[in-house]
C-alpha positions in Angstrom: -42.8 20.6 -1.2 -41.9 17.1 -0.1 -42.2 16.1 3.6 -41.8 18.2 6.7 -39.2 20.9 7.2 -36.4 19.9 9.6 -36.9 21.1 13.2 -35.1 24.2 14.3 -32.8 22.3 16.7 -32.0 18.7 17.7 -32.1 17.4 21.2 -28.9 15.4 21.3 -25.9 15.4 23.6 -23.7 14.0 20.9 -21.7 16.7 19.1 -21.4 14.6 15.9 -25.2 14.5 15.7 -25.6 18.3 16.2 -22.9 19.2 13.8 -24.4 16.9 11.0 -27.8 18.2 11.7 -26.7 21.9 11.3 -25.1 20.9 8.0 -28.4 19.4 6.8 -30.3 22.5 7.9 -28.0 24.7 5.7 -28.4 22.5 2.7 -32.2 22.4 3.2 -32.4 26.2 3.3 -30.4 26.3 0.1 -32.7 23.7 -1.7 -35.8 25.6 -0.6 -34.5 28.8 -2.0 -33.7 27.1 -5.3 -37.2 25.4 -5.3 -38.9 28.8 -5.1 -37.4 29.9 -8.4 -37.2 26.7 -10.5 -40.0 25.5 -12.8 -40.7 22.3 -14.8 -38.2 19.5 -14.8 -35.7 21.5 -12.9 -38.2 22.0 -10.1 -38.9 18.3 -10.0 -35.2 17.5 -9.7 -34.7 20.0 -6.8 -37.8 18.6 -5.1 -36.4 15.1 -5.3 -33.0 16.2 -4.0 -34.8 18.0 -1.1 -36.7 14.9 -0.3 -33.5 12.8 -0.2 -31.8 15.3 1.8 -34.6 15.0 4.4 -34.3 11.2 4.2 -30.7 11.5 5.3 -31.6 14.0 8.0 -34.4 12.1 9.5 -32.2 8.9 9.5 -29.9 11.0 11.6 -32.7 11.8 14.0 -34.7 8.6 13.9 -32.5 5.6 13.1 -33.5 2.7 15.3 -30.1 2.5 17.0 -27.2 5.0 18.1 -24.9 3.0 15.7 -27.3 4.1 12.9 -27.3 7.7 13.9 -23.5 7.7 14.0 -23.4 6.2 10.6 -25.8 8.8 9.2 -23.7 11.6 10.9 -20.5 10.3 9.5 -22.0 9.9 6.0 -23.4 13.5 6.1 -20.2 15.0 7.3 -18.0 13.2 4.7 -19.8 15.2 2.0 -17.6 18.2 2.8 -17.1 19.4 -0.8 -20.4 18.7 -2.3 -23.9 19.3 -0.8 -25.5 17.0 -3.3 -23.6 14.0 -1.9 -25.9 14.2 1.2 -28.9 13.9 -1.0 -27.2 10.9 -2.8 -26.7 9.2 0.6 -30.4 9.9 1.3 -31.4 8.4 -2.1 -29.4 5.3 -1.2 -31.5 5.0 2.1 -34.7 5.8 0.3 -34.2 3.1 -2.5 -32.8 0.3 -0.3 -34.4 0.9 3.1 -37.7 2.8 2.6 -38.6 1.1 -0.6 -37.9 -2.3 0.9 -40.6 -1.8 3.5 -42.9 0.4 1.4 -44.2 -2.2 -1.0 -47.4 -2.5 -2.8 -49.9 -4.8 -1.3 -50.0 -8.3 -2.8 -52.4 -11.1 -2.1 -51.0 -13.8 0.2 -51.5 -17.5 -0.3 -54.8 -18.4 1.4 -55.3 -21.4 3.6 -56.8 -24.0 1.5 -60.6 -24.5 1.9 -60.6 -27.8 0.1 -63.1 -30.4 1.6 -60.1 -32.6 2.4 -58.4 -30.1 4.6 -57.6 -31.5 8.0 -60.0 -30.7 10.8 -59.3 -28.0 13.3 -58.4 -30.5 16.0 -56.1 -32.4 13.6 -54.4 -29.3 12.6 -53.9 -28.3 16.2 -52.4 -31.7 17.1 -50.0 -31.4 14.0 -48.8 -27.9 15.0 -48.3 -29.1 18.7 -46.2 -32.1 17.5 -43.9 -29.8 15.4 -43.6 -26.8 17.7 -39.8 -27.0 17.7 -39.5 -26.9 13.9 -39.2 -23.4 12.2 -41.8 -22.8 9.4 -40.4 -23.7 6.0 -42.8 -21.8 3.7 -45.5 -19.1 3.7 -48.4 -21.5 4.3 -46.6 -23.1 7.3 -45.7 -19.7 8.7 -49.3 -18.6 8.4 -50.7 -21.7 10.3 -48.1 -21.5 13.1 -48.6 -17.7 13.5 -52.4 -18.3 13.6 -51.9 -20.9 16.4 -49.6 -18.5 18.3 -52.0 -15.6 18.0 -55.1 -17.7 19.0 -56.4 -17.6 15.4 -56.9 -13.8 15.6 -55.5 -10.7 13.9 -53.0 -9.4 16.5 -54.3 -5.8 16.2 -58.0 -6.0 15.6 -58.7 -9.2 17.5 -61.0 -10.5 14.7 -60.9 -14.3 14.2 -59.7 -16.1 11.0 -62.8 -16.7 8.9 -61.6 -20.2 7.8 -62.2 -21.5 11.3 -65.4 -19.7 12.1 -67.1 -23.1 13.1 -64.7 -23.3 16.0 -65.2 -19.7 17.3 -67.7 -18.6 19.9 -71.1 -17.7 18.6 -71.1 -14.0 17.7 -67.4 -13.7 17.4 -66.1 -11.3 14.7 -64.5 -13.0 11.8 -62.5 -11.8 8.8 -59.9 -12.8 6.3 -56.5 -12.6 7.8 -53.0 -12.7 6.2 -49.6 -13.8 7.2 -47.7 -10.5 7.2 -43.9 -10.6 7.0 -42.1 -7.7 8.7 -39.1 -8.1 6.3 -40.8 -9.2 3.0 -40.2 -12.5 1.4 -38.7 -10.7 -1.6 -35.9 -9.2 0.5 -34.0 -12.5 0.2 -33.6 -11.9 -3.5 -31.2 -9.0 -3.3 -28.7 -7.3 -5.5 -24.9 -7.6 -5.2 -24.2 -4.5 -7.3 -21.9 -1.9 -5.9 -22.5 1.9 -5.3 -19.9 4.5 -4.3 -21.0 7.2 -1.8 -18.3 9.6 -1.1 -15.1 7.5 -0.7 -17.0 4.5 0.6 -18.2 1.6 -1.6 -21.4 -0.2 -0.6 -23.4 -3.1 -1.8 -26.7 -1.7 -2.9 -29.3 -3.7 -0.8 -31.1 -3.6 2.4 -28.7 -5.9 4.2 -25.8 -3.4 3.7 -27.9 -0.7 5.4 -28.9 -3.1 8.2 -25.2 -3.9 9.0 -24.3 -0.2 9.0 -27.2 0.8 11.3 -26.2 -1.8 13.9 -27.8 -5.1 13.0 -25.0 -7.2 11.3 -26.8 -10.6 12.0 -30.2 -10.0 10.5 -29.3 -11.5 7.1 -28.2 -14.7 8.7 -31.3 -14.7 10.9 -33.7 -14.4 7.8 -31.6 -16.2 5.1 -33.5 -18.7 2.9 -36.6 -20.3 4.6 -35.8 -18.4 7.9 -37.6 -15.5 6.3 -40.7 -17.4 7.5 -39.6 -17.6 11.1 -42.2 -16.7 13.6 -40.3 -13.6 14.8 -40.7 -12.1 11.3 -44.5 -12.8 10.8 -47.8 -11.5 12.2 -51.4 -12.4 11.7 -53.1 -9.3 10.4 -56.6 -8.7 9.0 -56.5 -8.0 5.3 -56.9 -4.1 5.5 -54.4 -3.8 8.4 -52.0 -6.0 6.4 -52.2 -3.6 3.5 -51.7 -0.6 5.9 -48.6 -2.2 7.4 -47.0 -2.9 4.1 -48.0 0.6 2.8 -46.3 2.2 5.8 -49.7 3.4 7.0 -49.1 2.1 10.5 -46.3 0.8 12.7 -45.8 -0.7 16.1 -43.8 1.3 18.7 -42.5 -0.6 21.8 -43.8 0.9 25.1 -41.0 -0.7 27.2 -43.2 -3.5 28.6 -42.6 -7.0 27.2 -44.4 -7.5 23.8 -46.5 -4.4 24.3 -46.8 -1.9 21.5 -48.4 1.4 20.7 -50.2 1.2 17.3 -49.2 4.4 15.4 -50.9 5.6 12.2 -52.4 8.7 10.5 -54.5 10.7 12.8 -58.1 9.5 12.8 -57.6 6.7 10.3 -57.1 3.8 12.8 -60.2 4.9 14.7 -62.3 4.9 11.5 -61.5 1.4 10.4 -64.5 -0.9 10.2 -62.5 -3.8 11.5 -61.4 -1.7 14.6 -57.9 -1.3 15.9 -56.9 -0.3 19.5 -54.2 2.2 20.3 -52.2 -0.4 22.3 -51.7 -4.2 21.9 -49.8 -6.9 23.7 -48.7 -9.6 21.3 -49.3 -13.2 22.5 -46.8 -16.1 22.3 -49.0 -19.3 22.8 -46.9 -22.3 24.0 -43.8 -20.2 24.1 -43.6 -19.7 20.4 -41.4 -16.8 19.2 -43.3 -13.5 19.2 -42.8 -10.8 16.5 -39.2 -9.6 17.0 -39.0 -6.2 18.8 -35.9 -5.5 16.8 -37.5 -6.1 13.4 -40.6 -4.0 14.5 -38.3 -1.2 15.6 -36.6 -1.1 12.2 -40.0 -1.0 10.6 -41.2 1.8 12.8 -38.1 3.9 12.1 -38.6 3.4 8.4 -42.3 4.6 8.8 -41.1 7.8 10.5 -38.4 8.6 8.1 -40.6 7.9 5.1 -43.4 10.1 6.3 -41.3 12.9 7.6 -39.2 13.1 4.4 -42.1 12.9 2.0 -41.0 9.5 0.5 -44.4 7.9 1.2 -46.2 10.4 -1.0 -43.4 10.3 -3.6 -43.8 6.5 -4.0 -47.5 6.8 -3.9 -47.3 8.9 -7.1 -45.0 6.5 -8.7 -47.1 3.5 -7.9 -50.2 5.2 -9.1 -48.5 6.0 -12.4 -47.3 2.4 -12.9 -50.8 1.1 -12.1 -52.4 3.2 -14.8 -49.9 2.5 -17.5 -48.0 5.8 -16.7 -50.7 7.9 -18.4 -53.4 8.8 -15.9 -51.2 10.5 -13.3 -47.9 11.0 -14.9 -47.9 14.1 -17.0 -44.3 14.3 -18.4 -41.5 12.2 -19.6 -39.2 12.8 -16.7 -41.8 11.2 -14.3 -42.3 8.4 -16.7 -38.6 7.7 -16.6 -38.7 7.8 -12.7 -41.5 5.2 -12.7 -39.5 3.0 -15.1 -36.3 3.3 -13.1 -38.2 2.4 -9.9 -39.7 -0.7 -11.5 -36.2 -1.8 -12.8 -34.5 -1.2 -9.5 -36.9 -3.5 -7.8 -35.9 -6.5 -10.0 -33.4 -8.8 -8.3 -29.8 -8.0 -9.4 -30.6 -4.5 -10.6 -29.5 -1.3 -8.8 
């Protein structure tokens, strides 16, 4: 059964949230009953519908803003004649919010190790001379983020291995990556339309951002602005993969630039590279720190994805695609699911 069952009650003073939640509980109970008697392809379809119902429900509970919670409540209650419409709304959130952040790890362009590379001091001077200029590409973003973060992973504290000669003797070093909170690929988005209930939406992440209370994010990250320092962090390679796989998130504590590192129980403590439970993000020379808003949106996605079961669902899909849809995918219906997921992730395809 996908994800976690909805809680028995919701702690909200807003009647709209409570009413929508009770509606979700009723639909969940019906789907669980159906799942108990269905088999084969029909059971898989009910399982997916249950997952998407929980995506919609947990957006209602964990959206990163009250605007987002109201939107979820309104969308849920608009499905007055058809319970399946709630799951269709959840599917929309899963495909264009969760899938945008839950992306397979990719290698990031490394800093060149060519002998003609400028010296550490020369690079420092160049960065200082251009502090007021926003990064224009991935490589520029990585270098300025490294400078801002004192050439360390912001979570583990290990130093970037490319500059080990300039680090204290005995300092821990490792390969670090420039991790985008909103991935670079999000600027290549679909303009196709989708109808949910009586409302027409453009099927992409930016539509969802607007409806959950962040109408300006597309303008903030349009074109080369996707590389702005507020959207990038320096992360050790393993931690970068975990961030992009929704295996960890950063939860604001209420203190400036201070975050609790949240991940699966026991995993963070077991990492060879090490990872504290709380971090304060630096902003050397007043450079823009990682955006609290972007990190809150990512953290909400982390919770909704795990609670609904979407993380495990996409893990199965990605495993099937990696092995040619043969090693882990046992039937044609799941093969079709993998294929559709691949097609939907192409620019311009819903």
